[in-house]
Biopython code that builds the backbone (N, CA, C, O; Angstrom):
import numpy as np
from Bio.PDB.StructureBuilder import StructureBuilder

atoms = [
    (1, "MET", "N", (-20.466, -4.315, -2.775)),
    (1, "MET", "CA", (-19.208, -3.716, -2.263)),
    (1, "MET", "C", (-18.909, -2.214, -1.596)),
    (1, "MET", "O", (-18.484, -1.421, -2.435)),
    (2, "SER", "N", (-18.988, -1.902, -0.820)),
    (2, "SER", "CA", (-19.301, -0.200, -0.670)),
    (2, "SER", "C", (-17.682, -0.213, -0.680)),
    (2, "SER", "O", (-16.823, -1.009, -0.300)),
    (3, "GLU", "N", (-17.689, 1.550, -1.541)),
    (3, "GLU", "CA", (-16.977, 2.129, -1.786)),
    (3, "GLU", "C", (-15.522, 1.901, -0.872)),
    (3, "GLU", "O", (-14.452, 1.623, -1.412)),
    (4, "LEU", "N", (-15.683, 2.059, 0.491)),
    (4, "LEU", "CA", (-14.309, 2.141, 1.680)),
    (4, "LEU", "C", (-14.098, 1.263, 1.893)),
    (4, "LEU", "O", (-12.993, 1.204, 2.431)),
    (5, "LYS", "N", (-14.686, 0.102, 1.757)),
    (5, "LYS", "CA", (-14.328, -1.462, 1.998)),
    (5, "LYS", "C", (-13.166, -1.920, 0.316)),
    (5, "LYS", "O", (-12.054, -2.447, 0.263)),
    (6, "GLU", "N", (-14.096, -1.412, -0.808)),
    (6, "GLU", "CA", (-13.176, -1.517, -1.805)),
    (6, "GLU", "C", (-11.457, -1.037, -1.533)),
    (6, "GLU", "O", (-10.420, -1.656, -1.772)),
    (7, "LYS", "N", (-11.654, 0.130, -1.022)),
    (7, "LYS", "CA", (-10.471, 1.240, -0.786)),
    (7, "LYS", "C", (-9.572, 0.644, 0.049)),
    (7, "LYS", "O", (-8.371, 0.597, -0.216)),
    (8, "ARG", "N", (-10.254, -0.002, 1.441)),
    (8, "ARG", "CA", (-8.934, -0.249, 2.316)),
    (8, "ARG", "C", (-8.580, -1.847, 1.769)),
    (8, "ARG", "O", (-7.439, -2.300, 1.858)),
    (9, "GLU", "N", (-9.330, -2.359, 1.391)),
    (9, "GLU", "CA", (-8.781, -3.810, 0.567)),
    (9, "GLU", "C", (-7.253, -2.886, -0.015)),
    (9, "GLU", "O", (-6.278, -2.363, 0.524)),
    (10, "LYS", "N", (-7.666, -3.042, -1.136)),
    (10, "LYS", "CA", (-6.923, -1.753, -2.499)),
    (10, "LYS", "C", (-5.522, -1.771, -1.542)),
    (10, "LYS", "O", (-4.488, -2.391, -1.793)),
    (11, "PHE", "N", (-5.831, -0.800, -0.226)),
    (11, "PHE", "CA", (-4.446, 0.455, 0.971)),
    (11, "PHE", "C", (-3.804, -1.463, 0.912)),
    (11, "PHE", "O", (-3.053, -1.984, 0.087)),
    (12, "THR", "N", (-4.269, -1.881, 1.749)),
    (12, "THR", "CA", (-3.818, -3.453, 2.507)),
    (12, "THR", "C", (-3.071, -4.306, 1.830)),
    (12, "THR", "O", (-2.180, -5.025, 2.282)),
    (13, "ALA", "N", (-3.487, -4.210, 0.610)),
    (13, "ALA", "CA", (-2.633, -5.102, -0.414)),
    (13, "ALA", "C", (-1.406, -4.081, -0.832)),
    (13, "ALA", "O", (-0.278, -4.528, -1.041)),
    (14, "GLY", "N", (-1.700, -2.724, -0.935)),
    (14, "GLY", "CA", (-0.749, -2.088, -1.665)),
    (14, "GLY", "C", (0.402, -1.978, -0.488)),
    (14, "GLY", "O", (1.540, -2.200, -0.902)),
    (15, "LEU", "N", (0.284, -1.677, 0.885)),
    (15, "LEU", "CA", (1.073, -2.102, 2.209)),
    (15, "LEU", "C", (1.831, -3.198, 2.066)),
    (15, "LEU", "O", (3.035, -3.210, 2.323)),
    (16, "ALA", "N", (1.039, -4.398, 1.559)),
    (16, "ALA", "CA", (1.740, -5.514, 1.732)),
    (16, "ALA", "C", (3.335, -5.550, 0.954)),
    (16, "ALA", "O", (4.434, -5.998, 1.283)),
    (17, "ARG", "N", (2.694, -4.687, -0.469)),
    (17, "ARG", "CA", (3.704, -4.604, -1.386)),
    (17, "ARG", "C", (4.762, -3.767, -0.996)),
    (17, "ARG", "O", (5.922, -4.161, -0.876)),
    (18, "LEU", "N", (4.303, -2.394, -0.759)),
    (18, "LEU", "CA", (5.411, -1.597, -0.384)),
    (18, "LEU", "C", (6.194, -1.790, 1.005)),
    (18, "LEU", "O", (7.003, -0.955, 1.411)),
    (19, "ILE", "N", (5.842, -3.094, 1.766)),
    (19, "ILE", "CA", (6.432, -3.757, 3.141)),
    (19, "ILE", "C", (7.785, -4.261, 2.287)),
    (19, "ILE", "O", (8.992, -4.150, 2.502)),
    (20, "ASP", "N", (7.073, -4.810, 1.321)),
    (20, "ASP", "CA", (8.202, -6.007, 0.145)),
    (20, "ASP", "C", (9.004, -5.016, 0.144)),
    (20, "ASP", "O", (9.985, -5.034, 0.887)),
    (21, "PHE", "N", (8.796, -4.147, -0.539)),
    (21, "PHE", "CA", (9.715, -3.416, -1.761)),
    (21, "PHE", "C", (10.844, -3.175, -0.460)),
    (21, "PHE", "O", (11.935, -3.744, -0.483)),
    (22, "ILE", "N", (10.491, -2.384, 0.519)),
    (22, "ILE", "CA", (11.496, -1.729, 1.385)),
    (22, "ILE", "C", (12.677, -2.658, 1.685)),
    (22, "ILE", "O", (13.862, -2.552, 1.369)),
    (23, "GLU", "N", (11.524, -4.327, 2.920)),
    (23, "GLU", "CA", (12.644, -4.643, 2.648)),
    (23, "GLU", "C", (13.785, -5.326, 2.116)),
    (23, "GLU", "O", (14.810, -5.674, 2.702)),
    (24, "LYS", "N", (13.312, -5.523, 0.408)),
    (24, "LYS", "CA", (14.350, -5.661, -0.542)),
    (24, "LYS", "C", (14.912, -4.678, -0.768)),
    (24, "LYS", "O", (15.617, -4.610, -1.776)),
    (25, "ALA", "N", (14.795, -3.738, -0.010)),
    (25, "ALA", "CA", (16.195, -2.573, -0.926)),
    (25, "ALA", "C", (16.909, -2.573, 0.614)),
    (25, "ALA", "O", (17.639, -1.679, 1.044)),
    (26, "GLY", "N", (16.569, -3.624, 1.227)),
    (26, "GLY", "CA", (18.158, -3.466, 2.397)),
    (26, "GLY", "C", (17.499, -2.578, 3.330)),
    (26, "GLY", "O", (18.370, -1.874, 3.842)),
    (27, "TYR", "N", (16.305, -2.283, 3.800)),
    (27, "TYR", "CA", (16.072, -0.940, 5.293)),
    (27, "TYR", "C", (15.255, -2.255, 6.227)),
    (27, "TYR", "O", (15.282, -3.435, 5.877)),
    (28, "HIS", "N", (14.781, -1.906, 7.057)),
    (28, "HIS", "CA", (14.002, -2.256, 7.930)),
    (28, "HIS", "C", (12.617, -1.285, 8.189)),
    (28, "HIS", "O", (13.053, -0.256, 8.703)),
    (29, "CYS", "N", (11.389, -1.196, 8.075)),
    (29, "CYS", "CA", (10.203, -0.662, 8.591)),
    (29, "CYS", "C", (8.852, -1.422, 9.783)),
    (29, "CYS", "O", (8.608, -2.608, 10.005)),
    (30, "ALA", "N", (8.320, -0.388, 10.244)),
    (30, "ALA", "CA", (7.687, -1.054, 11.242)),
    (30, "ALA", "C", (6.400, 0.815, 11.400)),
    (30, "ALA", "O", (6.738, 1.998, 11.378)),
    (31, "LEU", "N", (4.985, 0.150, 11.541)),
    (31, "LEU", "CA", (4.124, 0.869, 11.314)),
    (31, "LEU", "C", (4.165, 1.798, 12.426)),
    (31, "LEU", "O", (3.642, 1.335, 13.439)),
    (32, "ALA", "N", (4.818, 3.442, 12.587)),
    (32, "ALA", "CA", (3.848, 4.298, 13.116)),
    (32, "ALA", "C", (3.216, 3.826, 14.913)),
    (32, "ALA", "O", (2.232, 3.086, 14.932)),
    (33, "PRO", "N", (3.553, 4.080, 15.693)),
    (33, "PRO", "CA", (2.296, 4.188, 16.503)),
    (33, "PRO", "C", (1.495, 5.557, 16.649)),
    (33, "PRO", "O", (1.818, 6.613, 17.194)),
    (34, "ASP", "N", (0.090, 5.092, 15.827)),
    (34, "ASP", "CA", (-1.337, 5.510, 15.410)),
    (34, "ASP", "C", (-1.389, 6.441, 16.549)),
    (34, "ASP", "O", (-2.047, 7.405, 16.158)),
    (35, "GLY", "N", (-0.935, 6.666, 18.035)),
    (35, "GLY", "CA", (-0.895, 7.612, 18.591)),
    (35, "GLY", "C", (-0.757, 9.379, 18.648)),
    (35, "GLY", "O", (-1.077, 10.257, 19.449)),
    (36, "GLU", "N", (0.018, 9.306, 17.094)),
    (36, "GLU", "CA", (0.000, 10.461, 17.218)),
    (36, "GLU", "C", (-0.839, 11.420, 16.669)),
    (36, "GLU", "O", (-1.711, 11.013, 15.902)),
    (37, "PRO", "N", (-0.749, 12.790, 16.935)),
    (37, "PRO", "CA", (-1.980, 13.279, 16.216)),
    (37, "PRO", "C", (-2.177, 13.506, 15.144)),
    (37, "PRO", "O", (-1.375, 13.724, 14.236)),
    (38, "HIS", "N", (-3.586, 13.467, 15.140)),
    (38, "HIS", "CA", (-3.580, 13.245, 13.383)),
    (38, "HIS", "C", (-5.186, 14.360, 13.381)),
    (38, "HIS", "O", (-5.809, 14.672, 14.395)),
    (39, "MET", "N", (-5.404, 14.618, 12.483)),
    (39, "MET", "CA", (-6.350, 16.165, 12.283)),
    (39, "MET", "C", (-7.611, 14.651, 12.124)),
    (39, "MET", "O", (-7.578, 13.613, 11.463)),
    (40, "LYS", "N", (-9.123, 15.543, 13.608)),
    (40, "LYS", "CA", (-10.024, 14.068, 13.095)),
    (40, "LYS", "C", (-10.786, 14.720, 11.778)),
    (40, "LYS", "O", (-10.705, 15.891, 11.408)),
    (41, "GLY", "N", (-11.551, 13.647, 11.163)),
    (41, "GLY", "CA", (-11.269, 12.608, 9.731)),
    (41, "GLY", "C", (-10.642, 12.616, 8.961)),
    (41, "GLY", "O", (-10.869, 12.788, 7.763)),
    (42, "SER", "N", (-9.345, 12.353, 9.709)),
    (42, "SER", "CA", (-8.166, 12.434, 8.314)),
    (42, "SER", "C", (-8.146, 10.217, 8.445)),
    (42, "SER", "O", (-8.349, 9.303, 9.244)),
    (43, "LEU", "N", (-7.641, 10.553, 6.641)),
    (43, "LEU", "CA", (-7.722, 9.616, 6.800)),
    (43, "LEU", "C", (-7.472, 8.068, 7.537)),
    (43, "LEU", "O", (-8.045, 6.979, 7.569)),
    (44, "HIS", "N", (-6.177, 8.738, 8.132)),
    (44, "HIS", "CA", (-6.136, 7.095, 9.044)),
    (44, "HIS", "C", (-6.896, 6.583, 9.908)),
    (44, "HIS", "O", (-6.997, 5.380, 10.147)),
    (45, "TYR", "N", (-7.791, 7.952, 10.712)),
    (45, "TYR", "CA", (-9.367, 6.718, 11.225)),
    (45, "TYR", "C", (-10.268, 5.592, 10.600)),
    (45, "TYR", "O", (-10.606, 4.547, 11.157)),
    (46, "VAL", "N", (-10.588, 6.013, 9.333)),
    (46, "VAL", "CA", (-10.743, 5.022, 8.818)),
    (46, "VAL", "C", (-9.804, 3.855, 7.603)),
    (46, "VAL", "O", (-10.217, 3.252, 6.612)),
    (47, "GLY", "N", (-8.475, 3.914, 8.217)),
    (47, "GLY", "CA", (-8.060, 2.620, 8.018)),
    (47, "GLY", "C", (-7.482, 2.993, 6.265)),
    (47, "GLY", "O", (-7.519, 2.023, 5.508)),
    (48, "LEU", "N", (-7.019, 4.226, 5.716)),
    (48, "LEU", "CA", (-6.715, 4.457, 4.493)),
    (48, "LEU", "C", (-5.474, 5.597, 4.602)),
    (48, "LEU", "O", (-5.403, 6.573, 3.856)),
    (49, "ALA", "N", (-4.478, 5.276, 5.710)),
    (49, "ALA", "CA", (-3.375, 5.684, 5.563)),
    (49, "ALA", "C", (-2.626, 4.976, 6.930)),
    (49, "ALA", "O", (-3.197, 4.408, 7.862)),
    (50, "ALA", "N", (-1.367, 5.166, 6.767)),
    (50, "ALA", "CA", (-0.363, 4.479, 7.372)),
    (50, "ALA", "C", (0.796, 5.827, 7.174)),
    (50, "ALA", "O", (1.115, 6.627, 6.294)),
    (51, "ASP", "N", (1.271, 5.407, 8.958)),
    (51, "ASP", "CA", (2.985, 5.909, 8.637)),
    (51, "ASP", "C", (3.580, 5.390, 9.240)),
    (51, "ASP", "O", (3.350, 4.762, 10.274)),
    (52, "PHE", "N", (4.736, 5.624, 8.510)),
    (52, "PHE", "CA", (5.758, 4.583, 8.387)),
    (52, "PHE", "C", (6.907, 4.918, 8.924)),
    (52, "PHE", "O", (7.590, 5.906, 8.654)),
    (53, "ALA", "N", (7.204, 3.736, 10.012)),
    (53, "ALA", "CA", (9.490, 4.643, 10.517)),
    (53, "ALA", "C", (9.768, 3.550, 9.684)),
    (53, "ALA", "O", (9.324, 2.414, 9.852)),
    (54, "ILE", "N", (10.762, 4.040, 8.480)),
    (54, "ILE", "CA", (11.986, 3.825, 8.308)),
    (54, "ILE", "C", (13.446, 3.321, 8.746)),
    (54, "ILE", "O", (14.219, 4.229, 9.051)),
    (55, "PHE", "N", (13.907, 2.093, 8.818)),
    (55, "PHE", "CA", (15.094, 2.088, 9.821)),
    (55, "PHE", "C", (16.376, 1.902, 9.083)),
    (55, "PHE", "O", (15.904, 1.222, 8.172)),
    (56, "LEU", "N", (17.374, 1.974, 8.852)),
    (56, "LEU", "CA", (18.781, 1.876, 7.494)),
    (56, "LEU", "C", (19.876, 1.423, 8.892)),
    (56, "LEU", "O", (20.091, 2.114, 9.888)),
    (57, "ASP", "N", (20.394, 0.185, 8.605)),
    (57, "ASP", "CA", (21.084, -0.065, 9.448)),
    (57, "ASP", "C", (20.877, 0.202, 11.117)),
    (57, "ASP", "O", (21.577, 0.885, 11.864)),
    (58, "GLY", "N", (20.091, -0.307, 11.314)),
    (58, "GLY", "CA", (19.655, 0.168, 12.735)),
    (58, "GLY", "C", (19.784, 2.019, 13.037)),
    (58, "GLY", "O", (20.308, 2.514, 14.035)),
    (59, "LYS", "N", (19.198, 2.738, 11.962)),
    (59, "LYS", "CA", (19.235, 3.766, 12.048)),
    (59, "LYS", "C", (17.125, 4.648, 11.222)),
    (59, "LYS", "O", (16.550, 4.668, 10.134)),
    (60, "TYR", "N", (16.795, 5.249, 12.906)),
    (60, "TYR", "CA", (15.579, 5.280, 12.231)),
    (60, "TYR", "C", (15.763, 6.754, 11.445)),
    (60, "TYR", "O", (16.551, 7.622, 11.823)),
    (61, "LEU", "N", (15.068, 6.842, 10.524)),
    (61, "LEU", "CA", (15.329, 7.794, 9.241)),
    (61, "LEU", "C", (14.149, 8.572, 9.845)),
    (61, "LEU", "O", (13.180, 8.141, 10.469)),
    (62, "VAL", "N", (14.556, 10.127, 9.418)),
    (62, "VAL", "CA", (13.611, 10.842, 9.727)),
    (62, "VAL", "C", (13.625, 12.067, 8.865)),
    (62, "VAL", "O", (12.936, 13.084, 8.949)),
    (63, "LYS", "N", (14.468, 11.773, 8.106)),
    (63, "LYS", "CA", (14.048, 12.957, 6.668)),
    (63, "LYS", "C", (12.940, 12.693, 5.056)),
    (63, "LYS", "O", (12.819, 11.654, 4.407)),
    (64, "THR", "N", (12.367, 13.884, 4.843)),
    (64, "THR", "CA", (10.934, 13.342, 4.130)),
    (64, "THR", "C", (12.176, 12.740, 3.000)),
    (64, "THR", "O", (12.176, 11.510, 2.974)),
    (65, "GLU", "N", (13.265, 13.416, 2.035)),
    (65, "GLU", "CA", (13.432, 12.928, 0.901)),
    (65, "GLU", "C", (14.322, 10.856, 1.896)),
    (65, "GLU", "O", (13.818, 9.877, 1.345)),
    (66, "ASP", "N", (14.913, 10.638, 2.550)),
    (66, "ASP", "CA", (15.057, 9.076, 3.325)),
    (66, "ASP", "C", (13.874, 8.360, 2.749)),
    (66, "ASP", "O", (14.182, 7.181, 2.575)),
    (67, "TYR", "N", (12.353, 8.667, 2.299)),
    (67, "TYR", "CA", (11.213, 8.248, 2.471)),
    (67, "TYR", "C", (10.840, 8.148, 0.797)),
    (67, "TYR", "O", (9.914, 7.485, 0.331)),
    (68, "LYS", "N", (11.833, 9.003, 0.005)),
    (68, "LYS", "CA", (11.607, 9.153, -1.486)),
    (68, "LYS", "C", (11.476, 7.739, -1.731)),
    (68, "LYS", "O", (10.299, 7.417, -1.893)),
    (69, "PHE", "N", (12.322, 6.767, -1.813)),
    (69, "PHE", "CA", (12.394, 5.379, -2.861)),
    (69, "PHE", "C", (11.024, 5.300, -2.818)),
    (69, "PHE", "O", (10.239, 5.388, -3.763)),
    (70, "ALA", "N", (10.693, 5.052, -1.141)),
    (70, "ALA", "CA", (9.422, 3.895, -1.120)),
    (70, "ALA", "C", (7.953, 4.914, -1.104)),
    (70, "ALA", "O", (6.903, 4.375, -0.756)),
    (71, "GLY", "N", (7.953, 6.464, -1.515)),
    (71, "GLY", "CA", (7.456, 6.928, -1.742)),
    (71, "GLY", "C", (6.831, 6.898, -3.411)),
    (71, "GLY", "O", (5.618, 6.793, -3.588)),
    (72, "GLU", "N", (7.763, 6.997, -4.548)),
    (72, "GLU", "CA", (7.925, 7.176, -5.496)),
    (72, "GLU", "C", (7.491, 5.573, -5.540)),
    (72, "GLU", "O", (6.751, 5.452, -6.516)),
    (73, "PHE", "N", (7.607, 4.668, -5.068)),
    (73, "PHE", "CA", (7.386, 2.816, -5.391)),
    (73, "PHE", "C", (6.042, 3.321, -5.250)),
    (73, "PHE", "O", (5.434, 3.572, -6.291)),
    (74, "TRP", "N", (5.268, 3.583, -3.741)),
    (74, "TRP", "CA", (4.072, 3.429, -3.630)),
    (74, "TRP", "C", (2.802, 3.843, -4.739)),
    (74, "TRP", "O", (1.866, 3.168, -5.165)),
    (75, "LYS", "N", (3.304, 5.569, -5.054)),
    (75, "LYS", "CA", (2.432, 5.463, -6.631)),
    (75, "LYS", "C", (2.258, 4.911, -7.351)),
    (75, "LYS", "O", (1.181, 4.888, -7.948)),
    (76, "THR", "N", (3.684, 3.909, -7.736)),
    (76, "THR", "CA", (3.207, 3.179, -8.829)),
    (76, "THR", "C", (2.760, 2.235, -8.770)),
    (76, "THR", "O", (2.951, 1.536, -9.765)),
    (77, "ILE", "N", (1.984, 1.663, -7.730)),
    (77, "ILE", "CA", (1.075, 0.798, -6.909)),
    (77, "ILE", "C", (-0.317, 0.855, -7.790)),
    (77, "ILE", "O", (-0.898, -0.061, -8.371)),
    (78, "ASN", "N", (-0.692, 2.444, -7.670)),
    (78, "ASN", "CA", (-2.069, 2.403, -7.767)),
    (78, "ASN", "C", (-2.177, 3.819, -7.818)),
    (78, "ASN", "O", (-1.724, 4.501, -6.899)),
    (79, "PRO", "N", (-2.806, 4.388, -8.934)),
    (79, "PRO", "CA", (-2.966, 5.662, -9.277)),
    (79, "PRO", "C", (-3.358, 6.618, -7.888)),
    (79, "PRO", "O", (-3.209, 7.773, -7.489)),
    (80, "ASN", "N", (-3.965, 5.304, -7.439)),
    (80, "ASN", "CA", (-4.770, 6.951, -6.043)),
    (80, "ASN", "C", (-3.878, 6.950, -5.238)),
    (80, "ASN", "O", (-3.490, 8.011, -4.750)),
    (81, "PHE", "N", (-3.227, 5.518, -4.836)),
    (81, "PHE", "CA", (-2.450, 5.884, -3.658)),
    (81, "PHE", "C", (-0.618, 7.844, -3.693)),
    (81, "PHE", "O", (0.175, 8.571, -4.292)),
    (82, "ARG", "N", (-1.067, 7.531, -2.865)),
    (82, "ARG", "CA", (-0.238, 9.327, -2.055)),
    (82, "ARG", "C", (0.423, 9.090, -1.205)),
    (82, "ARG", "O", (0.290, 8.117, -0.463)),
    (83, "TRP", "N", (1.395, 10.054, -1.129)),
    (83, "TRP", "CA", (2.916, 10.223, -0.458)),
    (83, "TRP", "C", (2.909, 11.361, -0.246)),
    (83, "TRP", "O", (2.919, 12.234, -1.114)),
    (84, "GLY", "N", (2.883, 11.593, 1.369)),
    (84, "GLY", "CA", (3.100, 12.302, 1.654)),
    (84, "GLY", "C", (4.030, 13.447, 1.621)),
    (84, "GLY", "O", (3.833, 14.575, 2.074)),
    (85, "GLY", "N", (5.399, 12.846, 0.825)),
    (85, "GLY", "CA", (6.465, 13.397, 0.760)),
    (85, "GLY", "C", (6.199, 14.778, -0.639)),
    (85, "GLY", "O", (7.049, 15.661, -0.742)),
    (86, "ASP", "N", (5.328, 14.766, -1.304)),
    (86, "ASP", "CA", (4.308, 15.260, -2.324)),
    (86, "ASP", "C", (3.249, 16.637, -1.669)),
    (86, "ASP", "O", (3.099, 17.681, -2.303)),
    (87, "PHE", "N", (2.539, 16.349, -0.193)),
    (87, "PHE", "CA", (2.149, 16.930, 0.000)),
    (87, "PHE", "C", (2.345, 18.859, 0.544)),
    (87, "PHE", "O", (3.360, 19.175, 1.164)),
    (88, "LEU", "N", (1.798, 19.405, 0.373)),
    (88, "LEU", "CA", (2.609, 21.020, 0.325)),
    (88, "LEU", "C", (3.089, 21.241, 2.167)),
    (88, "LEU", "O", (3.704, 22.247, 2.521)),
    (89, "PHE", "N", (2.790, 20.426, 2.899)),
    (89, "PHE", "CA", (3.722, 20.468, 4.079)),
    (89, "PHE", "C", (4.158, 18.941, 4.194)),
    (89, "PHE", "O", (3.390, 18.074, 4.613)),
    (90, "PRO", "N", (5.799, 18.630, 3.676)),
    (90, "PRO", "CA", (5.489, 17.531, 3.674)),
    (90, "PRO", "C", (5.679, 16.446, 4.918)),
    (90, "PRO", "O", (5.797, 16.770, 6.100)),
    (91, "ASP", "N", (5.683, 15.276, 4.473)),
    (91, "ASP", "CA", (4.995, 14.177, 5.766)),
    (91, "ASP", "C", (5.528, 12.553, 4.631)),
    (91, "ASP", "O", (5.054, 11.664, 3.924)),
    (92, "GLY", "N", (6.833, 13.105, 5.184)),
    (92, "GLY", "CA", (7.457, 11.672, 4.204)),
    (92, "GLY", "C", (6.912, 10.701, 5.072)),
    (92, "GLY", "O", (6.220, 11.358, 4.295)),
    (93, "ASN", "N", (6.556, 9.996, 5.709)),
    (93, "ASN", "CA", (6.681, 8.669, 6.379)),
    (93, "ASN", "C", (5.493, 8.512, 6.063)),
    (93, "ASN", "O", (5.183, 7.359, 6.361)),
    (94, "HIS", "N", (4.160, 9.365, 5.357)),
    (94, "HIS", "CA", (2.636, 9.374, 5.291)),
    (94, "HIS", "C", (2.197, 8.579, 3.859)),
    (94, "HIS", "O", (2.285, 9.147, 2.770)),
    (95, "PHE", "N", (1.681, 7.090, 4.019)),
    (95, "PHE", "CA", (0.716, 6.777, 2.723)),
    (95, "PHE", "C", (-0.346, 6.014, 3.100)),
    (95, "PHE", "O", (-0.681, 5.263, 4.017)),
    (96, "SER", "N", (-1.003, 6.728, 1.479)),
    (96, "SER", "CA", (-1.978, 6.199, 1.569)),
    (96, "SER", "C", (-2.934, 6.233, -0.094)),
    (96, "SER", "O", (-2.524, 6.212, -1.255)),
    (97, "ILE", "N", (-4.464, 6.297, 0.550)),
    (97, "ILE", "CA", (-4.996, 6.050, -1.095)),
    (97, "ILE", "C", (-6.259, 6.903, -0.789)),
    (97, "ILE", "O", (-6.913, 7.012, 0.249)),
    (98, "ALA", "N", (-6.430, 7.606, -2.294)),
    (98, "ALA", "CA", (-7.082, 9.321, -2.045)),
    (98, "ALA", "C", (-8.887, 9.036, -1.813)),
    (98, "ALA", "O", (-9.670, 8.491, -2.591)),
    (99, "TYR", "N", (-9.051, 9.419, -0.940)),
    (99, "TYR", "CA", (-10.443, 8.572, -0.451)),
    (99, "TYR", "C", (-11.916, 9.814, -0.465)),
    (99, "TYR", "O", (-12.723, 9.671, 0.453)),
    (100, "LYS", "N", (-12.128, 10.727, -1.291)),
    (100, "LYS", "CA", (-13.511, 11.847, -0.979)),
    (100, "LYS", "C", (-12.569, 12.599, -0.457)),
    (100, "LYS", "O", (-12.242, 12.833, 0.706)),
    (101, "GLY", "N", (-12.070, 13.039, -1.762)),
    (101, "GLY", "CA", (-11.141, 14.676, -1.689)),
    (101, "GLY", "C", (-9.708, 14.813, -0.575)),
    (101, "GLY", "O", (-8.897, 15.694, -0.290)),
    (102, "LYS", "N", (-10.057, 12.897, -0.033)),
    (102, "LYS", "CA", (-8.528, 13.674, 0.857)),
    (102, "LYS", "C", (-7.643, 12.077, 0.581)),
    (102, "LYS", "O", (-7.974, 10.897, 0.466)),
    (103, "ALA", "N", (-6.097, 13.031, 0.558)),
    (103, "ALA", "CA", (-5.590, 11.940, 0.754)),
    (103, "ALA", "C", (-4.382, 11.673, 2.105)),
    (103, "ALA", "O", (-3.886, 10.560, 2.280)),
]
sb = StructureBuilder()
sb.init_structure("model")
sb.init_model(0)
sb.init_chain("A")
sb.init_seg("    ")
for serial, (resi, resn, name, xyz) in enumerate(atoms, 1):
    if name == "N":
        sb.init_residue(resn, " ", resi, " ")
    sb.init_atom(name, np.array(xyz, "f"), 0.0, 1.0, " ", f" {name:<3s}", serial, name[0])
structure = sb.get_structure()
């Protein structure tokens, strides 16, 4: 099995767990449109990153700190999972798996 395929399988399984966690915490979520600008070579292009839109009581949450509960949970699933809230320039709705030096 190729490394990329293995990473994509782990990432996908992790997303299922993350969605379940978010929903059980009383929130709702959706994948954010991938039409948002991403740098060429981003993990989004190879299926190893996703941006989420999380809602509470019908309100779209936009602050990085609003996503901290999900980001902290995400990092417990797999030691290679990364949350954008930890980045130098925080991106709270970003969830990914490290691959070839990228997060």
